[in-house]
C-alpha positions as a printed NumPy array, in Angstrom:
array([[  42.018,  -44.45 , -120.968],
       [  44.997,  -42.247, -121.967],
       [  48.546,  -43.422, -121.354],
       [  50.856,  -41.173, -119.298],
       [  52.606,  -39.839, -122.407],
       [  49.261,  -39.132, -124.123],
       [  47.545,  -37.319, -121.295],
       [  46.437,  -33.725, -121.77 ],
       [  48.921,  -31.202, -120.341],
       [  47.949,  -29.426, -117.175],
       [  47.405,  -25.628, -117.219],
       [  50.716,  -25.212, -115.373],
       [  52.584,  -27.226, -117.995],
       [  50.938,  -25.3  , -120.81 ],
       [  51.872,  -21.991, -119.205],
       [  55.463,  -23.159, -118.747],
       [  55.716,  -24.148, -122.426],
       [  54.343,  -20.738, -123.506],
       [  56.816,  -18.906, -121.276],
       [  59.713,  -20.989, -122.618],
       [  58.695,  -20.25 , -126.199],
       [  58.375,  -16.529, -125.462],
       [  61.82 ,  -16.483, -123.848],
       [  63.317,  -18.32 , -126.829],
       [  61.712,  -15.837, -129.247],
       [  63.006,  -12.878, -127.211],
       [  66.55 ,  -14.285, -127.313],
       [  66.219,  -14.86 , -131.037],
       [  65.352,  -11.236, -131.859],
       [  67.461,   -9.702, -129.091],
       [  69.389,   -6.603, -130.103],
       [  72.317,   -5.657, -127.928],
       [  71.549,   -2.22 , -126.41 ],
       [  75.216,   -1.367, -126.797],
       [  74.755,   -1.363, -130.587],
       [  71.909,    1.131, -130.303],
       [  73.304,    3.528, -127.699],
       [  77.055,    3.118, -127.146],
       [  78.193,    4.115, -130.703],
       [  76.256,    7.385, -130.556],
       [  77.359,    8.094, -127.008],
       [  81.025,    7.673, -127.913],
       [  80.631,    9.652, -131.157],
       [  78.987,   12.595, -129.396],
       [  81.366,   12.543, -126.455],
       [  84.425,   12.683, -128.725],
       [  83.086,   14.9  , -131.51 ],
       [  81.29 ,   17.507, -129.442],
       [  84.095,   17.672, -126.898],
       [  86.381,   18.641, -129.762],
       [  83.918,   21.356, -130.789],
       [  83.543,   22.568, -127.225],
       [  87.318,   22.927, -126.897],
       [  87.289,   25.022, -130.064],
       [  84.367,   27.312, -129.205],
       [  84.541,   27.484, -125.411],
       [  81.837,   29.27 , -123.457],
       [  83.275,   32.769, -123.676],
       [  84.091,   32.889, -127.407],
       [  87.714,   31.875, -126.721],
       [  89.091,   28.423, -127.668],
       [  90.115,   26.144, -124.811],
       [  92.514,   24.153, -127.004],
       [  94.422,   24.695, -130.276],
       [  91.954,   22.872, -132.482],
       [  90.324,   24.447, -135.53 ],
       [  86.633,   24.239, -136.284],
       [  87.357,   22.256, -139.456],
       [  89.316,   19.689, -137.481],
       [  86.616,   19.425, -134.83 ],
       [  83.849,   19.081, -137.414],
       [  85.861,   16.41 , -139.218],
       [  86.21 ,   14.42 , -135.988],
       [  82.491,   14.784, -135.268],
       [  81.475,   13.818, -138.799],
       [  83.63 ,   10.693, -138.897],
       [  82.393,    9.656, -135.457],
       [  78.72 ,   10.182, -136.311],
       [  78.917,    8.417, -139.667],
       [  80.643,    5.516, -137.935],
       [  77.929,    5.414, -135.284],
       [  75.276,    5.478, -138.001],
       [  76.828,    2.499, -139.772],
       [  77.067,    0.525, -136.529],
       [  73.408,    1.223, -135.779],
       [  72.5  ,    0.239, -139.342],
       [  74.474,   -2.989, -138.897],
       [  72.768,   -3.81 , -135.606],
       [  69.286,   -3.224, -136.99 ],
       [  70.14 ,   -5.222, -140.104],
       [  71.305,   -8.159, -138.015],
       [  68.078,   -8.055, -136.048],
       [  66.009,   -7.924, -139.245],
       [  67.692,  -11.05 , -140.6  ],
       [  66.397,  -12.957, -137.571],
       [  62.789,  -11.942, -138.229],
       [  60.23 ,  -13.036, -140.785],
       [  57.424,  -11.526, -142.842],
       [  56.177,   -7.999, -142.262],
       [  58.263,   -7.596, -139.123],
       [  61.45 ,   -8.276, -141.077],
       [  60.375,   -5.838, -143.802],
       [  59.729,   -3.103, -141.234],
       [  63.105,   -3.675, -139.615],
       [  64.88 ,   -3.56 , -142.958],
       [  63.154,   -0.348, -144.043],
       [  63.885,    1.248, -140.689],
       [  67.558,    0.367, -140.998],
       [  67.738,    1.918, -144.464],
       [  66.021,    5.02 , -143.087],
       [  68.974,    5.424, -140.713],
       [  71.446,    5.104, -143.544],
       [  69.565,    7.517, -145.804],
       [  68.935,   10.064, -143.055],
       [  72.577,   10.268, -141.997],
       [  74.006,   10.379, -145.514],
       [  71.524,   12.925, -146.912],
       [  71.992,   15.185, -143.887],
       [  75.776,   14.987, -144.254],
       [  75.542,   15.994, -147.933],
       [  73.267,   18.939, -147.133],
       [  75.548,   20.121, -144.342],
       [  78.615,   19.93 , -146.567],
       [  76.818,   22.066, -149.137],
       [  75.319,   24.669, -146.773],
       [  77.843,   25.011, -143.933],
       [  80.372,   27.126, -145.915],
       [  77.646,   29.737, -146.482],
       [  77.234,   30.393, -142.743],
       [  79.349,   32.052, -140.028],
       [  81.518,   29.593, -138.069],
       [  79.267,   29.232, -135.015],
       [  76.141,   28.925, -137.13 ],
       [  77.754,   26.291, -139.339],
       [  78.487,   24.246, -136.223],
       [  74.868,   24.511, -135.146],
       [  73.86 ,   23.359, -138.63 ],
       [  76.095,   20.283, -138.447],
       [  75.349,   19.353, -134.869],
       [  71.702,   20.35 , -134.772],
       [  70.711,   18.668, -138.032],
       [  72.43 ,   15.373, -137.226],
       [  70.94 ,   15.276, -133.736],
       [  67.509,   16.015, -135.153],
       [  67.745,   13.034, -137.509],
       [  68.902,   10.752, -134.706],
       [  66.275,   11.982, -132.237],
       [  63.414,   11.522, -134.698],
       [  64.59 ,    8.065, -135.782],
       [  64.923,    6.922, -132.185],
       [  61.359,    8.044, -131.47 ],
       [  60.083,    6.378, -134.637],
       [  61.989,    3.22 , -133.706],
       [  60.465,    3.268, -130.242],
       [  56.986,    3.473, -131.759],
       [  57.797,    0.796, -134.348],
       [  59.24 ,   -1.73 , -131.887],
       [  57.072,   -0.702, -128.89 ],
       [  60.226,    0.261, -126.989],
       [  59.685,    2.905, -124.336],
       [  63.431,    3.076, -123.739],
       [  64.185,    3.891, -127.364],
       [  61.399,    6.467, -127.592],
       [  62.536,    8.238, -124.415],
       [  66.119,    8.263, -125.698],
       [  64.881,   10.085, -128.79 ],
       [  62.931,   12.577, -126.71 ],
       [  65.995,   13.244, -124.536],
       [  68.171,   13.788, -127.619],
       [  65.625,   16.247, -129.027],
       [  65.351,   18.221, -125.774],
       [  69.13 ,   18.55 , -125.334],
       [  69.549,   19.483, -128.992],
       [  66.952,   22.255, -128.868],
       [  68.357,   23.654, -125.612],
       [  71.87 ,   23.719, -127.05 ],
       [  70.817,   25.376, -130.308],
       [  69.054,   28.138, -128.359],
       [  72.055,   28.726, -126.068],
       [  74.692,   28.848, -128.813],
       [  77.547,   26.85 , -130.268],
       [  79.688,   26.424, -127.146],
       [  76.817,   25.389, -124.926],
       [  75.387,   23.12 , -127.628],
       [  78.703,   21.281, -127.855],
       [  79.064,   21.002, -124.064],
       [  75.499,   19.835, -123.402],
       [  75.628,   17.312, -126.211],
       [  78.99 ,   15.877, -125.153],
       [  77.983,   15.502, -121.494],
       [  74.218,   14.914, -121.478],
       [  73.907,   12.956, -124.723],
       [  77.356,   11.458, -125.147],
       [  77.781,   10.466, -121.536],
       [  74.069,    9.793, -121.122],
       [  73.846,    7.356, -124.036],
       [  76.968,    5.492, -122.864],
       [  75.509,    5.062, -119.383],
       [  72.084,    4.112, -120.796],
       [  73.561,    1.503, -123.13 ],
       [  75.605,   -0.096, -120.362],
       [  72.69 ,    0.007, -117.907],
       [  70.133,   -1.47 , -120.3  ],
       [  72.642,   -4.114, -121.405],
       [  73.08 ,   -5.142, -117.778],
       [  69.342,   -5.271, -117.171],
       [  68.692,   -7.286, -120.33 ]])
């Protein structure tokens, strides 16, 4: 006859232990949504607002800011956002083991490489284009990298939120490129910048 402390656990007790272990694992690999969405939202809101004030919607500037100054603000903001995202993914990867950790590490380096290589290409090619087209090169190429990496990340981590964020970024980017520099800057600042800030805060609250 089994003693009380040697008896087989009931199905309810087993289920409770499994749920507790799953919750502990989720907390262990938790990544703050603010690290994934808020940096990009702030970067786009600031950087593309500066560009919008330069280009306007009727080919007349709304503020005394040059395109070079606006692009500089946008570039610094986006590179900063890229580093923060890289940091967040790296911190998550350090909490994982085996193949999962390797995938997280490689994905983080893909962010770093994508942002830096795109920045180098834009620096080289932008001076060869008219002002409005050079803006579309800078803004459109960076947003393309971010949109694709968010979708890849969503597929990699089975995150519907992350994948949909990438799809939204791609849709807004394409619409803006087709409409022109002023509209691209406005749509990106409001729909992506503001949208990612709201999404990060909302998903942080839910999580």
